[in-house]
C-alpha positions as CSV (number, residue, x, y, z in Angstrom):
1,X,-70.2,-7.5,-42.5
2,X,-71.8,-9.8,-40.1
3,X,-69.7,-9.7,-36.9
4,X,-72.0,-11.9,-34.8
5,X,-70.1,-15.1,-35.5
6,X,-66.9,-13.4,-34.4
7,X,-68.6,-12.1,-31.2
8,X,-70.0,-15.6,-30.6
9,X,-66.6,-17.2,-30.9
10,X,-65.1,-14.6,-28.5
11,X,-67.8,-15.4,-26.0
12,X,-67.0,-19.1,-26.1
13,X,-63.5,-18.3,-24.8
14,X,-64.8,-16.7,-21.6
15,X,-65.2,-18.8,-18.5
16,X,-68.8,-20.0,-17.8
17,X,-69.2,-17.4,-14.9
18,X,-68.3,-14.5,-17.2
19,X,-70.7,-15.7,-19.8
20,X,-73.6,-15.9,-17.4
21,X,-72.8,-12.4,-16.1
22,X,-72.7,-11.1,-19.7
23,X,-76.0,-12.8,-20.5
24,X,-77.6,-11.3,-17.4
25,X,-76.3,-7.8,-18.3
26,X,-77.5,-8.3,-21.9
27,X,-81.0,-9.1,-20.6
28,X,-81.0,-6.1,-18.3
29,X,-79.9,-3.8,-21.1
30,X,-82.6,-5.3,-23.4
31,X,-85.3,-4.8,-20.8
32,X,-84.1,-1.2,-20.2
33,X,-84.2,-0.5,-23.9
34,X,-87.7,-1.9,-24.3
35,X,-88.9,0.3,-21.4
36,X,-87.2,3.4,-22.8
37,X,-88.5,2.8,-26.3
38,X,-92.0,2.2,-25.1
39,X,-92.0,5.5,-23.2
40,X,-90.6,7.3,-26.2
41,X,-93.3,5.9,-28.4
42,X,-96.0,6.9,-26.0
43,X,-94.7,10.5,-25.9
44,X,-94.4,10.6,-29.7
45,X,-97.9,9.2,-30.1
46,X,-99.3,11.9,-27.8
47,X,-97.4,14.6,-29.7
48,X,-98.8,13.3,-33.0
49,X,-102.3,13.1,-31.6
50,X,-101.9,16.7,-30.4
51,X,-100.7,17.8,-33.8
52,X,-103.6,16.1,-35.6
53,X,-106.0,17.8,-33.2
54,X,-104.4,21.2,-33.8
55,X,-104.7,20.6,-37.6
56,X,-108.3,19.6,-37.3
57,X,-109.1,22.6,-35.0
58,X,-107.3,25.3,-36.9
59,X,-107.6,24.2,-40.5
60,X,-110.5,21.8,-41.0
61,X,-113.1,22.8,-38.5
62,X,-112.5,26.5,-38.7
63,X,-113.0,26.3,-42.5
64,X,-109.8,28.2,-43.3
65,X,-108.1,25.5,-45.3
66,X,-109.9,22.2,-45.0
67,X,-108.2,20.5,-48.0
68,X,-104.7,21.4,-46.8
69,X,-105.6,20.2,-43.3
70,X,-106.8,16.9,-44.5
71,X,-103.7,16.4,-46.7
72,X,-101.4,17.3,-43.9
73,X,-103.2,14.8,-41.5
74,X,-103.0,12.1,-44.2
75,X,-99.2,12.8,-44.6
76,X,-98.6,12.5,-40.8
77,X,-100.7,9.4,-40.4
78,X,-99.0,7.6,-43.4
79,X,-95.5,8.7,-42.3
80,X,-96.2,7.2,-38.8
81,X,-97.5,4.0,-40.4
82,X,-94.4,3.7,-42.5
83,X,-92.2,4.2,-39.4
84,X,-94.2,1.5,-37.6
85,X,-93.8,-0.8,-40.6
86,X,-90.0,-0.3,-40.6
87,X,-89.8,-1.0,-36.9
88,X,-91.8,-4.2,-37.2
89,X,-89.7,-5.3,-40.1
90,X,-86.4,-4.7,-38.3
91,X,-87.8,-6.5,-35.2
92,X,-88.8,-9.5,-37.3
93,X,-85.4,-9.5,-39.0
94,X,-83.7,-9.5,-35.6
95,X,-85.8,-12.3,-34.2
96,X,-85.1,-14.4,-37.3
97,X,-81.4,-13.9,-36.9
98,X,-81.7,-14.8,-33.2
99,X,-83.8,-17.9,-33.9
100,X,-81.3,-19.0,-36.6
101,X,-78.4,-18.5,-34.2
102,X,-80.1,-20.5,-31.5
103,X,-81.4,-23.3,-33.7
104,X,-79.5,-26.5,-34.3
105,X,-77.8,-26.7,-37.7
106,X,-80.0,-28.5,-40.3
107,X,-79.0,-32.1,-40.9
108,X,-78.3,-33.3,-44.4
109,X,-80.7,-35.8,-45.8
110,X,-79.1,-39.1,-46.7
111,X,-80.0,-40.8,-50.0
112,X,-82.2,-43.9,-49.6
113,X,-79.8,-46.3,-51.2
114,X,-76.1,-45.6,-51.2
115,X,-74.5,-49.1,-51.2
116,X,-75.9,-50.3,-54.5
117,X,-73.3,-51.0,-57.3
118,X,-73.7,-49.8,-60.8
119,X,-75.1,-52.2,-63.3
120,X,-72.4,-54.3,-65.1
121,X,-72.4,-53.7,-68.8
122,X,-70.5,-55.5,-71.5
123,X,-67.1,-53.9,-71.8
124,X,-66.1,-52.9,-75.3
125,X,-62.5,-52.0,-75.9
126,X,-61.8,-48.9,-77.9
127,X,-59.0,-49.3,-80.4
128,X,-55.9,-47.2,-79.7
129,X,-54.6,-44.6,-82.0
130,X,-51.2,-46.4,-82.6
131,X,-52.6,-49.9,-83.3
132,X,-52.5,-49.8,-87.1
133,X,-49.7,-47.2,-87.6
134,X,-47.0,-49.8,-88.0
135,X,-48.6,-51.0,-91.2
136,X,-47.9,-47.7,-92.8
137,X,-44.1,-48.0,-92.3
138,X,-42.0,-49.4,-95.2
139,X,-41.2,-53.0,-94.6
140,X,-37.4,-52.8,-94.6
141,X,-37.4,-49.9,-92.2
142,X,-39.7,-51.7,-89.8
143,X,-37.2,-54.6,-89.7
144,X,-34.3,-52.3,-88.9
145,X,-36.0,-50.8,-85.9
């Protein structure tokens, strides 16, 4: 369920001062999250680089198991690339939602000519079903009715 429209309508009921305070808090939390996420990504990147160096040193360069070392490094690298892809995809999705929420609603295009009348055609009456049914009644019964 998309609850953003409900949250937006609730925010509209707050006074302007509360809304500004909420917007300011939201920006601070967003900035804090970006700093924390960046620090976390730096630590994870250093850990992965250390792991790749250990694999290279103990498996590939020592000659013990070079094939397994290369496969393990490829797995780690592609797992990281997949995680980065998912992160970028979610960020793009969030930005699109934000842009759609902030953008003005699209206006409908009006047809070029709307006041033109339909062409007049010759009207041809269609005979009714009951028009010739009285001819089928017997004559003396038709007179009584």
